[in-house]
Residue, then its C-alpha position, 0 to 999 in steps of 0.5 A: m792805741h797802746e798796745l798794752e790798752r789794747h791786750r787788755i781789752i780783749l783780754s776783757a772781750v773773751q772773758g765775756r763768751s765764749v769764743a770772741a772772733i777777730g773782726e770782734l776784736a778788730e773793731l773794739t779795740g780799732a786796730s786793723e786783723a793783722t794787729i789783732r792775732r799778733d797780740i791774740a799770739t801775743l797773749a797766747l804765749q803770755k797764756k793769757l787766753k785760748r788762740v782758736r780758730g777765727g779767733a781766742e778764747a780764755p783760758s779757763s772758766s770761773p767754778y759759777g759759770r760766765i753772764g753771757g753779752p759784751t763785757l763791760v769794757a766793751n760796752e763802755a766807749q759805746r755812746r759815751p755821751e749819749k749815756r752821760a745825759i740819760a744818767r743825769a736827767a736820772v740823778g735829776l730824779c733822785a731826792e735829797g735822804d731818797a733809798v735807791i738801787i742803783n743796777g749793774g750796767t754802763t750808763t748807771f755808771q755815769m749816774v755817779h759823778h752827779l750824786t758827789a752832793l747829794p747823799l742817798q742810800v744805795m743798794t747797788n750789784s756793781f763792784g764798781i758803783a760801789e767803789h765810787l761812791t764810796k770813796h767820792t760821795k756821802c752816800t751809804v751804800l749797800v752791796p748784797a752777798g755774792a760771787i764779783y762776775r770780774e766781765q760784767g764788774l756785777i756782783i751776784s749770787p745764786f742763793e736768796a739769802d743776799g741781803i737784798a730782802h732788808f732792804a726797801a726802794e724809792k725808786m730802783f734805777m737799771g739799765c737793760r739790753a733792749i726793750s719792745g712791746l714785750g718789755i725790758a730784756e736781757t741776755d742772761p738767765l742770772i742777769v735777769q734773775s738777779e734784776q727782778r729779785l732787785m726790782r721786787r725792793a723798789s717801789e717804782l722802776i725806772v729804766l735808763a737806756d739809748s736809743t739803740k736799745f730800742r731797735s735791740r734784740s733778746s728773747m730774755i724778758v725782766a718785765p713787762l712794759e708795764r712795770v717801768g714807771t719811766i724810761v730815761t733815752d735820749e734822743g734817737i728815739d725815733d716817733a713810733h717808740a715813743q708813741m710806743i712807750e706813751a701807750a704803754g702810760v710809761r714816763l719817756v725822759v729825752a735827754r739832749v745832749e749839746g756839747q758839754a750840755e745835757e738835761g732832761q726833758a719829759r716828753a709824757g706823763 
């Protein structure tokens, strides 16, 4: 990986948390810890971050605070083939002219590549999704009022009067940090608040989650499992988790990754 690309990933990672550890940055970039230490020293001299014991932190904070959890850059390289397959299967659940909400996330972002020939009315709180749909599709795009949190690429407002209440959607597509029998979960209360407000504007909730999300944990529940209409995941899901979903009355769609061929298969209705 080129030095400039490593620096971009490091700077993005330190914005998403109080301290980014050297070991974590090495894993994200594929570089050695010695290389990461040199990168941190270089960026600190440029006053782009602060060196701390065992890692680095951002030089200053936003007046609106930070969102906890991994950054967009940290997430986007993880399980890319599965995310693409899941997104393609999710788009297959849309019909021309549908009014939908697409919540920000690295898996939901992959939906945009399959919407070039499918005009929809889209409300999204993702700056990246809105930008791509505006440039490359015929979708009508709406975004809420709010501040842009660069690390996650999300538009979030602490106020109720952000325009969301004036939109009604047939479906909402969203990712999550974890799924359990208690429901779908996230890592930050600001994200939970934003997603719950969006959910109230949609008739059906469709969750896009790769199979690792069933083994992840988070204490902040966005919605109970019974609120979800459909979960789209990959073939890595085990039988126990599939049975949990089916027992909750949730439709399970499994997206297959076969080289370049991906397809969604309904496992349960």
